[in-house]
C-alpha positions as CSV (number, residue, x, y, z in Angstrom):
1,X,-40.3,99.9,19.4
2,X,-41.5,97.9,22.5
3,X,-43.7,98.7,25.5
4,X,-42.0,96.9,28.3
5,X,-44.1,96.6,31.4
6,X,-43.2,95.1,34.8
7,X,-45.8,94.1,37.4
8,X,-44.5,94.1,40.9
9,X,-45.8,94.7,44.5
10,X,-45.2,97.7,46.6
11,X,-43.3,95.6,49.1
12,X,-40.7,94.3,46.6
13,X,-37.2,95.8,47.1
14,X,-33.8,95.4,45.6
15,X,-30.5,97.1,46.7
16,X,-32.2,98.7,49.7
17,X,-34.8,100.6,47.6
18,X,-38.3,99.9,46.3
19,X,-38.1,97.7,43.2
20,X,-40.0,100.2,41.1
21,X,-37.4,102.8,41.9
22,X,-34.6,100.4,41.1
23,X,-36.1,99.6,37.7
24,X,-36.5,103.3,36.9
25,X,-32.9,104.1,37.9
26,X,-31.5,101.0,36.1
27,X,-33.2,101.9,32.9
28,X,-32.2,105.5,33.1
29,X,-28.6,104.4,33.6
30,X,-28.8,102.2,30.5
31,X,-29.9,105.2,28.4
32,X,-33.7,104.6,28.3
33,X,-35.3,108.0,27.5
34,X,-38.2,107.7,29.9
35,X,-40.2,105.4,32.3
36,X,-43.1,105.6,34.6
37,X,-44.4,103.8,37.7
38,X,-48.2,103.5,38.3
39,X,-49.7,102.3,41.6
40,X,-52.9,100.2,41.4
41,X,-56.0,101.2,43.2
42,X,-57.5,97.6,43.1
43,X,-56.7,94.3,41.5
44,X,-56.0,90.6,41.9
45,X,-53.1,88.4,40.8
46,X,-52.3,84.7,40.2
47,X,-53.6,83.7,43.7
48,X,-57.0,85.3,43.0
49,X,-56.9,87.4,46.2
50,X,-58.5,90.8,45.7
51,X,-56.5,93.8,46.8
52,X,-58.0,97.3,47.2
53,X,-56.8,100.6,48.4
54,X,-58.8,101.1,51.6
55,X,-58.2,102.5,55.0
56,X,-57.6,99.0,56.4
57,X,-55.4,97.8,53.5
58,X,-52.0,96.6,54.6
59,X,-49.1,98.7,53.1
60,X,-47.3,96.9,50.3
61,X,-50.1,94.7,49.1
62,X,-51.0,96.7,45.9
63,X,-49.4,96.3,42.5
64,X,-47.1,98.7,40.8
65,X,-46.7,98.8,37.0
66,X,-43.4,100.1,35.7
67,X,-43.3,100.7,32.0
68,X,-40.9,101.9,29.3
69,X,-41.1,102.5,25.6
70,X,-37.7,101.4,24.2
71,X,-36.0,99.6,21.3
72,X,-35.4,95.9,21.1
73,X,-31.8,96.0,22.2
74,X,-32.5,98.0,25.4
75,X,-35.5,95.9,26.2
76,X,-33.5,92.7,26.0
77,X,-30.6,94.3,27.9
78,X,-32.9,95.3,30.8
79,X,-34.6,91.9,30.9
80,X,-31.2,90.1,30.8
81,X,-29.9,92.3,33.7
82,X,-32.9,91.3,35.8
83,X,-32.3,87.6,35.0
84,X,-28.6,87.8,35.9
85,X,-29.6,89.1,39.3
86,X,-32.0,86.2,39.8
87,X,-34.9,88.5,40.4
88,X,-38.5,87.2,40.0
89,X,-40.2,90.0,38.1
90,X,-43.2,89.4,35.8
91,X,-43.0,91.4,32.6
92,X,-44.9,92.0,29.4
93,X,-43.2,93.0,26.2
94,X,-45.3,94.3,23.3
95,X,-44.5,95.8,19.9
96,X,-45.9,99.3,19.7
97,X,-46.2,102.1,17.2
98,X,-45.6,105.6,18.5
99,X,-45.6,109.1,17.2
100,X,-47.4,112.4,17.4
101,X,-50.5,113.5,15.5
């Protein structure tokens, strides 16, 4: 199994919807069993600029992490779909072990 995480900004959109919402809908339509989106409270990216959630923070500047636990085939299918649409989305794919204890 894989943990597939996408790192995007709040302001990114695709098909007239927030990109995090599009990713969740796209994955659900492909048969992925679950996904989550998490909004950051603070962080910095490749440009080194710090972003924090404050009263004065401009909307859309914080990161959103969207993640799925899925098999290799579905992970590759979702990544290929994004590539075909020429979307610039940073992702991280890790092999994970899952279960219940």
